C-alpha positions in Angstrom: -8.6 25.4 -3.6 -5.2 24.1 -4.6 -4.0 20.9 -2.8 -0.5 19.5 -2.8 -0.2 15.8 -2.1 3.0 14.3 -0.9 3.8 10.6 -0.8 7.1 10.3 1.0 9.2 7.2 1.0 12.6 6.6 2.4 14.3 7.1 -1.0 11.5 8.7 -3.1 8.9 11.5 -3.0 5.9 11.4 -5.2 3.9 14.6 -5.5 0.8 15.8 -7.3 -1.0 19.2 -7.4 -4.8 19.2 -7.5 -7.6 21.7 -8.0 -10.3 20.8 -5.5 -13.1 21.4 -7.9 -13.5 18.0 -9.6 -10.1 16.9 -8.2 -8.4 18.0 -11.4 -4.7 17.1 -11.5 -2.6 20.1 -12.4 0.9 18.6 -12.1 2.5 15.4 -10.9 6.1 14.4 -10.4 8.3 11.8 -8.8 11.7 12.4 -7.1 13.7 9.1 -7.0 16.9 8.8 -5.1 17.7 5.4 -6.7 17.3 3.4 -3.5 19.4 5.7 -1.3 17.8 7.1 1.8 16.9 10.8 1.6 18.7 12.6 4.4 17.4 16.1 3.8 13.7 16.1 3.0 13.5 19.9 3.3 15.9 20.2 0.4 14.0 17.8 -1.7 10.6 19.4 -0.9 12.1 22.7 -2.0 13.2 21.1 -5.2 9.7 19.7 -5.7 8.1 23.1 -5.1 10.4 24.7 -7.7 9.0 22.3 -10.3 5.3 23.1 -9.6 3.5 25.4 -12.1 3.0 29.0 -11.1 -0.3 30.8 -11.4 0.0 34.5 -12.2 3.6 34.4 -11.3 3.1 32.8 -7.9 2.5 29.5 -6.2 -0.6 29.3 -4.1 -1.1 26.2 -2.0 -4.2 26.0 0.2 -3.7 22.6 1.8 -1.2 19.8 1.9 -2.1 16.1 2.1 0.4 13.6 3.4 0.3 9.8 3.0 1.1 8.3 6.4 1.6 4.5 6.4 0.7 3.6 9.9 -2.1 5.2 11.9 -2.6 2.4 14.4 -6.1 1.9 15.8 -6.5 5.6 16.7 -6.6 7.2 13.2 -9.5 5.9 11.1 -10.0 8.9 8.9 -8.0 11.9 7.6 -7.0 14.3 10.3 -5.4 17.8 10.5 -1.8 17.5 11.7 -1.2 19.3 15.0 1.7 19.0 17.3 -0.1 16.3 19.2 -1.0 14.3 16.1 2.6 14.5 14.9 3.8 13.2 18.2 1.4 10.2 17.9 2.6 9.5 14.3 6.2 9.5 15.6 5.2 7.0 18.3 3.7 4.8 15.7 7.1 4.6 13.9 7.8 1.7 16.3 5.2 -0.2 14.3 6.4 1.0 10.9 10.1 1.8 11.2 10.7 1.8 7.5 7.7 3.9 6.6 6.5 6.4 9.2 9.9 8.2 9.7 10.1 9.4 6.0 6.4 10.3 6.2 7.2 12.4 9.4 10.2 14.0 7.6 8.0 15.1 4.7 5.5 16.6 7.1 8.1 18.5 9.1 9.7 19.9 6.0 6.3 21.2 4.8 5.5 22.7 8.2 8.7 24.7 8.0 8.2 25.8 4.4 4.4 26.4 4.7 3.8 27.3 8.3 0.3 28.7 7.7 -1.0 26.1 5.3 -3.2 23.3 6.9 -1.7 19.9 6.5 -3.8 16.7 6.6 -2.6 13.1 7.3 -4.3 10.3 5.3 -3.5 6.9 6.7 -2.8 3.6 4.8 -4.2 1.7 7.7 -7.5 3.6 8.0 -9.7 1.8 5.5 -8.9 -1.6 7.2 -10.0 -0.5 10.6 -13.5 -2.0 10.0 -12.0 -5.5 10.4 -13.7 -7.6 13.1 -11.7 -8.9 16.1 -11.7 -12.4 14.7 -9.8 -11.1 11.6 -7.2 -8.9 13.3 -6.2 -10.9 16.4 -3.1 -13.1 16.4 -2.7 -16.4 18.3 -0.8 -14.7 21.1 -1.9 -13.9 24.7 -4.7 -11.4 24.5 -2.7 -8.9 26.7 -0.2 -8.6 23.8 -3.0 -6.9 21.9 -4.6 -4.9 24.8 -1.3 -3.6 26.1 1.1 -3.8 23.1 -1.4 -3.3 20.3 0.0 -6.3 18.4 -2.7 -7.1 15.8 -3.3 -7.1 12.1 -3.6 -3.5 10.8 -3.4 -3.8 7.0 -1.8 -1.4 4.5 -2.4 0.0 1.0 -5.7 1.2 2.4 -6.1 4.2 0.1 -5.4 2.0 -3.0 -7.9 -0.7 -1.9 -10.6 1.9 -1.2 -10.0 3.8 -4.4 -10.3 0.8 -6.7 -13.3 -0.6 -4.8 -15.2 2.6 -5.2 -14.3 2.7 -8.9 -15.5 -0.9 -9.2 -18.8 0.0 -7.5 -19.3 2.9 -10.0 -18.8 0.5 -12.9 -20.8 -2.5 -11.7 -23.2 -1.2 -9.0 -23.7 -2.2 -5.4 -25.1 -5.7 -5.9 -22.3 -6.9 -8.2 -19.7 -5.6 -5.7 -21.3 -6.6 -2.5 -18.5 -9.2 -1.8 -15.3 -8.0 -3.5 -11.7 -9.0 -3.3 -9.2 -6.3 -4.3 -5.6 -7.3 -5.2 -3.0 -4.6 -5.0 0.0 -6.2 -6.7 3.2 -4.2 -7.1 6.6 -4.4 -5.4 4.5 -4.5 -2.3 1.4 -6.7 -2.5 -1.8 -7.0 -0.4 -5.3 -8.5 -0.8 -8.4 -7.2 0.9 -11.9 -8.7 1.4 -14.6 -6.1 1.3 -18.2 -6.6 2.2 -20.7 -3.9 1.5 -17.9 -1.3 1.3 -16.2 -2.4 4.6 -13.0 -4.4 4.9 -13.5 -7.6 6.8 -9.9 -9.0 6.3 -6.7 -8.1 4.6 -3.4 -9.9 4.0 -0.8 -7.5 5.4 -0.7 -7.5 9.1 1.2 -6.0 12.0 3.7 -4.8 9.4 3.7 -4.8 5.6 5.8 -8.0 5.7 2.9 -10.4 6.3 0.7 -11.9 3.6 1.3 -12.9 0.0 4.9 -12.8 -1.4 6.1 -9.5 -2.8 9.1 -8.2 -4.8 11.6 -8.7 -2.0 9.5 -9.5 1.0 8.8 -13.1 2.0 5.1 -12.8 3.0 3.8 -15.5 5.3 6.4 -18.0 6.5 6.6 -20.4 9.4 7.8 -18.2 12.4 10.1 -21.0 13.5 12.3 -20.4 10.5 13.4 -17.2 12.2 14.6 -19.1 15.3 16.3 -21.7 13.1 18.2 -19.1 11.1 19.3 -17.4 14.4 20.4 -20.7 15.8 22.5 -21.2 12.6 24.3 -18.0 13.3 22.4 -15.2 11.7 21.8 -12.0 13.7 18.3 -10.7 14.1 19.0 -7.7 11.9 20.3 -10.0 9.2 17.2 -12.1 9.4 15.0 -8.9 9.1 17.0 -7.8 6.1 16.6 -11.3 4.5 12.9 -11.3 4.9 12.3 -7.7 3.8 14.9 -7.2 1.1 16.2 -10.6 -0.2 13.1 -12.8 -0.3 9.8 -12.9 -2.2 10.2 -13.0 -6.0 13.8 -12.1 -5.8 14.6 -14.9 -3.3 12.7 -17.6 -5.0 13.9 -16.8 -8.5 17.4 -15.7 -7.5 17.1 -13.5 -10.6 15.2 -10.3 -9.8 12.2 -8.8 -8.0 10.5 -7.4 -11.0 7.7 -9.4 -12.6 8.4 -7.9 -16.0 12.0 -9.2 -16.0 10.8 -12.6 -14.8 8.3 -12.7 -17.6 11.0 -11.9 -20.1 13.2 -14.7 -18.7 10.1 -17.0 -18.7 9.7 -16.4 -22.5 13.4 -16.3 -23.2 15.5 -18.8 -25.1 19.0 -17.9 -24.1 19.1 -19.4 -20.6 17.2 -22.6 -19.7 18.2 -22.1 -16.0 16.7 -18.6 -15.8 13.6 -19.9 -17.7 13.0 -22.6 -15.1 13.6 -20.2 -12.3 11.1 -17.7 -13.7 8.5 -20.4 -14.4 8.9 -21.6 -10.8 8.6 -18.1 -9.3 5.7 -16.8 -11.4 3.5 -19.8 -11.0 4.3 -19.9 -7.2 3.3 -16.3 -7.0 0.0 -16.8 -8.9 -0.8 -19.8 -6.7 -0.2 -17.8 -3.5 -2.4 -14.9 -4.7 -5.2 -17.3 -5.8 -5.0 -19.1 -2.4 -5.5 -15.8 -0.6 -8.5 -14.9 -2.9 -10.0 -18.3 -2.1 -9.6 -17.7 1.6 -11.4 -14.5 1.3 -14.1 -16.1 -0.8 -14.8 -18.2 2.3 -14.6 -15.2 4.7 -17.1 -13.3 2.5 -19.3 -16.4 2.1 -19.2 -15.9 -1.6 -17.5 -13.7 -4.2 -19.1 -11.2 -6.6 -16.1 -9.2 -7.9 -12.3 -9.4 -8.2 -10.3 -6.3 -8.8 -6.6 -6.1 -9.8 -4.6 -3.0 -9.4 -1.1 -1.5 -9.1 1.8 -2.0 -11.5 1.8 -5.8 -11.6 -2.0 -6.2 -11.1 -2.6 -4.0 -14.1 0.3 -4.9 -16.4 0.8 -8.6 -15.9 -2.1 -10.2 -18.0 -0.4 -13.6 -17.8 -0.4 -13.5 -14.0 -4.1 -12.6 -13.9 -4.9 -15.5 -16.3 -3.0 -18.0 -14.1 -4.7 -16.7 -11.0 -8.2 -16.9 -12.5 -7.6 -20.5 -13.7 -8.1 -21.4 -10.0 -11.6 -19.9 -10.3 -12.9 -21.5 -13.6 -16.6 -20.7 -13.0 -16.1 -17.1 -12.0 -17.7 -14.7 -14.5 -15.1 -12.7 -16.5 -17.3 -9.6 -16.5 -16.9 -9.5 -12.7 -13.1 -9.3 -13.0 -11.9 -5.7 -13.2 -8.5 -4.2 -13.9 -8.4 -0.7 -12.4 -5.2 1.5 -12.2 -4.9 2.8 -8.7 -4.7 6.5 -7.9 -3.6 6.9 -4.2 -2.7 10.6 -4.6 -6.2 11.4 -5.9 -7.7 9.5 -2.9 -5.5 11.5 -0.5 -6.6 14.8 -2.2 -10.2 13.7 -1.7 -9.5 13.1 2.0 -8.0 16.5 2.3 -11.0 18.2 0.6 -13.5 16.3 2.8 -11.7 17.1 6.0 -11.5 20.8 5.3 -15.2 20.9 4.3 -16.1 19.2 7.5 -14.2 21.8 9.5 -15.9 24.6 7.7 -19.3 23.2 8.4 -18.5 23.1 12.1 
């Protein structure tokens, strides 16, 4: 069985082709529109399809797996996309206006191009739906949760699940009983996992909450928003500030990329940039360490720490600074595991189709 996995963003489309037996990767690619929104996903999907390798002169796709960022409380596992499911995903766009719409556009493009091929949605939020009420509730009137579904959902679920499972393969169940996984890239989140089940995670109602990120603020005092509006900023300007001009970019006033900040940190040409990079990187490491420490308390101990995603894997200096806050933690229990969300999505597709066949 040949599976096509699509990971659609507003300005990019990652894709990978798998053989279901052993989940062997046959081809992978990445269309990047350089920050500009994709307005015609069907055109881009057609372009992607032309790049895929042919077998005996033809392209045979048996199933398509789609990353969908927000599944709310309803979708806790992969599901076949029907008209009803697609309507529900569209409704959830209100909770993820930057993410679900491009996911929907990718699905609709594939439905048009491959009308008879089963399509499966795999949700970023699903792995986090084991969180207990004490972890996902906000300090708002309870009716805001029961009626408006305002709660912590968590994101990067396929990544956290993948690296946790890889850590368990390497170290065994006992050494990973209480694990904290750190997905550190342009978007960042941390998850507390007990016996394979998430009990808390740093991203919340939206991917804006939690530790700082490339351009997102992470946690701030909510009153800052009111203050900025009182000073004349419009709500959409505040939203743009918190999502696109804050985080590492905002604190450094240089850039959002840890690699460039590290270069400035080590550079000799500009003392001003060096100080800014020093300030930002150490602030970032502290905020991550503080989150890990909070989850050490939530887990009532800590057996394993996993770093993943571009920064988590590539920034050795950042890992070193984070771990300085945990001087007694055994180094052999700290793992660096590259994530593979597309593979995890393909696995979800295979499992869902096999479940259906058994029925």
